[in-house]
N, C-alpha and C positions, 0 to 999 in steps of 0.2 A: 771377564773384564771387557767392557765395551769401549769403543774408541771415544776419546774425549777431545783430542786435538784435531785429528783428521776428519774432514767431512767427505762429501761425495767427490770432491775434486781437490784433494790436498788440504792444506791449512789455509784458512782465510779469515780476515777480520779487518777492522779499522786500523790503519797504519799508526804505529807508535802507541797502540793500546794492545793489551794482551788479547790474543796470543801473537799478534804481529809486532813484537818488540825485538830489539836487537838481542836482548838477553835470551829470549826463547829461541830465536833463530840460531844463536850460537850453540845452545844446548841441543837443538834439533840436529844441527850439522854434526856435532860430536857423536850423538847417538846413532845417526844414520851412517856416519863414517865408520863407527865401530862395527856395525852390522855387516857392512859391505867390505870390510878390511879382511881379506882372506889371502893366505899364501904370502910368499916373500917378495913378490914383484912390487915395483913402484906403483902405488895406487893413484888413480887419476879421476878427477871430477870435472865436469864441464858445467858452467853456470851461465844461464842466459836470463834476460829480464825483458819486460816491456818498458814503456816510457814514463811510468809514474815517478813522481818526485821521490817517493819513499823507497824506490829501488836503491837510491844512494845510501839509505839506512840499512836495509836488509842485506844487500850484496856483501859489504865488508864483514858483517857479522857472520854470515854463512862461511865466507872465505876463511875467516879466522878459526872457526870451528873445525873445518876440514883440515886446515894446515896443522892445527894442534894434534890431530890424529895421524899425522904423517902422510897426508894425501896431497898430491900436487893438484892445483886448481887452474883450469883454463877458463878465462873470462871472455865472453863473446859479446857482451853488451846487449842492446835491444835486438832481439831475434825472436821469430815466431816459436811457439811451443813445439810444433812438429819439427822445426829445425834442430832444436836441442835434442829431441828424441833421436833424430837421425844421427847427429854428431856423437851422441853417447855411444852408439853402436859402432859407427864408422871409425871412431878413434880408439876403440877398445877401452873406453872408460869404465870404471866400476860403478859410476853413479852419474846421473844427469839431474840438474835442478833448473826449474823455471820459476822466476819471481814474477808473479802476475796474478791479478784478480780477474783476468779474462774480460768479460763484458761489464763488470761493475764500474762505478765511478772512481775517480782518482783517489778519493779518501781511503778506499779499501786497497789491500794488497793480499797476496797469497804466495804459498810455496808448494810447487808440485815436484814430485820426485819420480825419476825413471831409473829402472834397474839397468844392468849392463846389457840386457837384450833390447833396450829401447822401449820397453813397455812400462806403463804406469804400475806402481806397486800394488800388490794384492792387499786386501783388508788384513790378512794375517801378518804380513810384513809390517804394515803401518802400526798394527797393534803391538808388535814386538818392539818397534822403535819407541813408541810411547812408554812401554813398560821399562825400557832402559832409561828413559828420561826421568821416570818417577822413582826408580829403585836405585839410583846412584849411577853416575856415568863411569865408563870403564877408564882404565889407566891411559893417560895421554902419552904421546910419543916422547921419547927422550930428546933433549935439545938438539943433538946432532942429527936426528931423524925427522925433524920438522919438514912439512911440505913447503912447496914454493908456489907462487901465483904468477901467472903471465897472461897477457892478452893474446887471443887467437885472431889475428888480423884478417886471415883469409876465410873466416867462418861465413860471411855473407856470400862470397863467391862459391863456396862449396855447396851451400843450400840452393843457390840459384841454379846451378848446373844439375843438382839432384832433382829439382822440380821440373826443369825443362826435359829431362829424360823420360818423364811420365807422359809427355805429349808425343803422338805418333811422329816418327822421324820424317815421313813423307809429306807431312802437312805443315802449313805455315798460317800465320794470322794476318798476312798481307791483305790490305783492303778493308780490314775490320777496324772500327773505331770503338774503343772500350773505355768506359769510365771505371775507375777503381778507387773506392773509398777505404782507406787504410785505418780509419778510426783514430788517427793521430797516435797509433800504437806501434807494436813491434815490427810490423811489415812495411813501415812507411818508406823504406828504401828498396827492399827486395821485391815487393809485389809489382810496382811499376816497371822495374828493370826486367823481370821475367817476361812480362807481356810485350815490352818494347823489343827485347832481343828475339822474340818469336815472330816479330813483324807487325805488331799492332800499332795503330795510332792511339796513344794513351792519353786520357784526361785524368791526371792524378788529383785526388781529393783526400782531405784528412791526412796530409803529409807534413804538417808543421807542428809537431809535438812540442809542448813547453813544460811538461811535467804535470800540468793541471787539466789539460783538455782532452785526455784520452776518453774515448766513447761519448764525449759531450756533443749532443746533437749531430752525431755522425756514426758511421759504422753499421754493423749488422743489426743493432738494436734500435737504430734511429735512421730510417732510410729515406726520410723526406728530402734531404739534400741530394742524395744520389738519384732519386727519382726525377727531381727537377733538372739536375744537371745532365742526366742522360738524355732527356728530351731536348733541352736547350742546345746541347752540343751535337745533336743528331747522331748519337751513339747507337751502335748495333746491340750493345749489351752493357749493363752496369753490374759491377761486382762490389759487394760490401763485406769486409772482414771485420772481426771484432778485435779487441785490444791485443790479444795474443795470436790472432790469425789462425786459430784452429776451428773457427766457425765461419760459415759463409751464407749470405743471402744474396740473391741476384734480382735484377729488374730487367724487363725486356725493353725493346726500343720504344714502347709506348709509356714506359715508366711504371708498369705494373709489376708487383712483387712476385718473385719466384722463390718459394720457401724450400726448406730442406726436403719435404716430402716429394715435391715435384722434381727436385734435382735427383733424388734417389730413384724415382720412377724412370726418369730419362736414362740415367746411367745403367740401371738394371735391364731395361729393355734393349738398350744398345749392346750391352755386353752379352745378353742372351742371344741376340742375333749373331754376334761374333763367336759364340760358343766359349766365351771367357768367364761367364758367371758360374761360380761354384756354389754348392749347397742348394741348387734349384730354387733360389730366392734371395731374400735379404733379411737383415736383422734391424729392427727399429725398437723404439721404446713404446711404452703405453700411451705416449702423447701423440703418436702419429695418427693421421686422419683415417677414418674408416674408408674414405674414398680411395686412398692408396691401397689398402688391403683388397678392396674389390677389384681395382685395376690389375693388381698382380695376379689375383685368382683367375681373372679372365685370360691371362697369358699362360696359365698353367704353373705359375710360380707361387711360392709360399712366403709368408711374412711372419717371422718370429718376433715376439715382443719381449722386452726386458724392462727392468726398473729404469727410471730416468738416470742418465749419466752415461757419457760415451764410454767410460771404462767398462760398464756392464754390457754394453753393446759389443765391445771388442772381446770381452771374455767369452761371450756366447759364440761370436764368430770363430774364435780360435778353437773352442770346444767342439763345435758342430761342422766346421769346414766351410763356412761362408767367406766370401772375399769382398762383399759390399755391405755396408750397414751405416747407420747414423741416426740422427735425431731431426725431428721437424724443425728445431731451432737452428739447424745448419751445421752441426758437427757431422761431417761426412767422412767415414773411414773407408779407405780403399786399400786393403791390406796387401795387395800386390806391390804397392809402392811404399806405404807408410804404416807406422805402428801406433798412430793416434790420429785424431781428426786433423785434416790439413785442408784449409780453405782454398789455397792456390791449386793444389792437385785436383781437387773436386772441380774447380772452375775450368781447368784445362780439359777435363773429361767432357764437360758440357760444350765447351768451345770446339772440341774435336767433332762432336755430332753436328754442330752447326756448319762447320766447314765442309765436312764430308757430304752432308745433305744439301748444302747451299740453301739452308732454311733460315727464316727469320726466327728470332728468339720467341716471339709471341706465338708462333705456330708450333715450334718444336718442344716447348716446355709446358704445354697445357695438355698433358696426357690423360688427366682425369678431372672430373668435377668434384671438388672437395665437399664432403658432407658438412652442413652447418655445424660449426664448432665454436665454442666460446670459452676462453680462459681468463679468469680474473684472479687477482692476488689480494689476500687480506693480511695486512701487516699487523703484528702484535708484539707486545713487550715480553721477551723471554726472561728478562732479569727478575720479574716478579713471580716467576714460576708458573705463569699462565699456561694451561693445557686445554685450550678451547675444544679440541677434538674429543676430549674425554667427557665433555658436558652432555648430560642426558638430552637436552633440547637439540643440540647439534646432531647427536646420534639419531634422534627421531627424524629430523629433517632430512638427513642423508638417506635413511631407510625409505622414507616416503618418495624421495626423488628417484631412487634406484628402481622402485616398483613402477613408477610412471615411465621412466625411460626404457626399462626392460620390455614393457608392453608395446613400445613403439620402435623396438630394435635399435635403441640408442645406447650410449655409454656414459658413465659418470666416473670421474677420477678425482679423489681428494688426497693431497699429499703435502707434507711439510717440506719446504725447500731445504736442501742440504747446504746452501751457501748464503741464504738470507733469512731474516726472521719473518718469514711470510708463509702463509698457507695457500697453496694453489688449488683452485676449484675449476675443473674442466668438465664440460658436458658436450656431447655431440649427438646428433640424430637428424633425421630427414625433416623434422618439423622445427624450423628456426625459432619460432615464437615460444615453443615449449622449452627449447634449450635455454633461451634467455631467461625465461621465468624461473627455471630450476636453478640456474647459476646465481641469479640475483637473490633468490630466497635463501639459499644456503649461505651466501656471503653475508647477508644481513644477520642471520642467526649466529654465525661465527663471530662477527664483530661484536654483537651483544655479549656473547659468552666470554670474549677476550677482555672485556672492560673490568 
């Protein structure tokens, strides 16, 4: 049985359409509650969300489902995904839930689940939850054993202190001016507070959510505003989070973007110098730039690649003993502190290097020259059963491109997105013109096959 409901990062879809309906959320909560209901103790669930309007639809449905299984629910409101992962473990909860579609527009929403250890669920557990949903739900709790729901008012303060503890105690951000774009999302209160309390002069952006403007022309996937405001306000650094704050992109004082690969290079080299880096390297995905790999090799470090998705990065980190990993897109996992990507913790590691070295961001964060890389997405209609990657013409174009890039020490990656109806086409190599022609040709062939 293959997973039908869960994708690469939980359940996701258009709000108020299957699978993101109140009915499915209710059934999902009942099935997940049944799976994690073990022993005679009073079971606990913590639920957080981002700022999407549809959170008001999904949150009460999940709450009702867990309560029906005899589980007490703690509601924390808009909170970053990593905050919920932390709270799940800190509060000895049996399950953690985040209602968010991360970097997607407000029309979408999603449900992410964390086990009692604060880690995202494995494929096997997700498959078992789906099986329970399909094969009939278990017996609900008797009336006298129903759960209760309550607000956890001190959740923001708990997370703020948790994040601050990841910053070296002897350091402060005094004298630094930092712009932080919260994407009108889950971190709109906690992110500026963390930076302010550590001493920074903060320029807050994307902190006026209205339920409809999450990720809209702001945040980690749309950095134009941050780049402009960082320069306009004379900031030393700009920080962009996505809707649930598990992803980070930064900009230097000149307004130039610092992506996840450069952030990982900086953290890895700094931690190597401090003898804190475990696994003699880092874990990234197949999307990370070849320039990062060459840089790490030059320092005697290795780079392990996984499938796209921070959960796969973390699984490899845990299995092989690494403590730094992430994605080019900005999911940075520092397992000494967090059990999922945490944009704020990653930002503080970069800021620690800047403070200790008294360096400007434009100097400290350019550790390697990226190899020319181009990524394009081809949208297609999944409802009509289209499978463009199985088309003979597409297969032929991909094979020809691979031969061309192999001869020039380049790379080609074609994959279907696990969160959107798109096919990603990425190529990289030292010849930028060749990379562009390869990507454009494959995208054109896929578009024709998808029609």
